N, C-alpha and C positions, 0 to 999 in steps of 0.2 A: 259302289261308284266305280266308273271305268274311264280311262283316258286313252284314246287312240290317236295315232299320228300316222298319216300316209303321205309320201312325197314322191314326186316325179321331177327329175332334173336333167340338165345337160351341162357338160363342162369340157374342159381341156386338161389333158394330162401331159406333163413333160417329164422326161427321164434322161438322166445323164449317167452314162456308164463311166466308171473310173478305172476299169481294167482294160487290158488289150483285147481287141477283136470282139467287143461287146460281151465280155464275160467279166467275172469278178464283182466287186462292190459297185452299187449304184445308189443314187438319190433320186427321188421322184417328188413331184408336187402336182396338185390339182386345184383348179378353181372353176367355179361354175355357179349356176343359179338353180334354185329348186322351187317348185310350187308345192306348198305344204297345206294339207287339210288336217285340221285338228277337231276332235270331238270329245267333249266332256259330258258324261251323262250319269245320272244318279236317280234318287228317289223322286220320280215324277218330273224331272227336268232334263233338258238336253241342250247343250250349247255347241255351236259349230262356228269355225272361223277358217278362212283361207288367206294365206299370205305368200308372198314371193320373197325369198331371202337368199343370200349368198351361201355357198358351201365352199369350204377350203379343207385341204388335207396335205399331209407330207408323208413320205415313206423312205425307209432305208432297206436295202436288201443286197442279195448276192445272187448273181447268175452263174450257175455251175457250168453251163454250156449254152448253146443256142436254143435249146429246148426247155431247160429246167431252171427255175428261179424260186427264191424264197424271200419274202419281204415282211417287214413290220411296219404297219401303217397307222397313222393317227388322223382322224377326221373330226371336224367341228361343224355342227349344225345349230341353227337357232330358229325357233318358231315363236309366234305371238299367240297368246290366248288371253282374251279379256285384258289387254294392255299389260300383260305380264310376259316377260321374256323367259322362255323355256329352252334350255340349252341341252344338246345331246353331244357327248364326246365319246368316240369309240376308238378302241385300240384293237387292231386285228392282225393276225398272223396269216399271211397268204402264201399259197403255192401256185406257181404258174407253169403250165405246160404249153409251149408254143409249137405249132405245126410247121 
């Protein structure tokens, strides 16, 4: 049996620097919408469903200078499959290099 989820979305990210000159600690948040395709398949059957659901996330981080930053981010997604809510929560460590 296999379960596949693919999503495409769009959203807005906001970031608030807490240090001087856009360096130091920051908080961030994102909100958006995503189109989610789910597929459940197994022994001779295949079920597909498409839904549009919100996406939200928050992050905390530190900008070392104008080019380098490190963040810890939490994202929450939800999809529907046969009237069941399937939730995906991710925790990521991110590094940014800005030109």
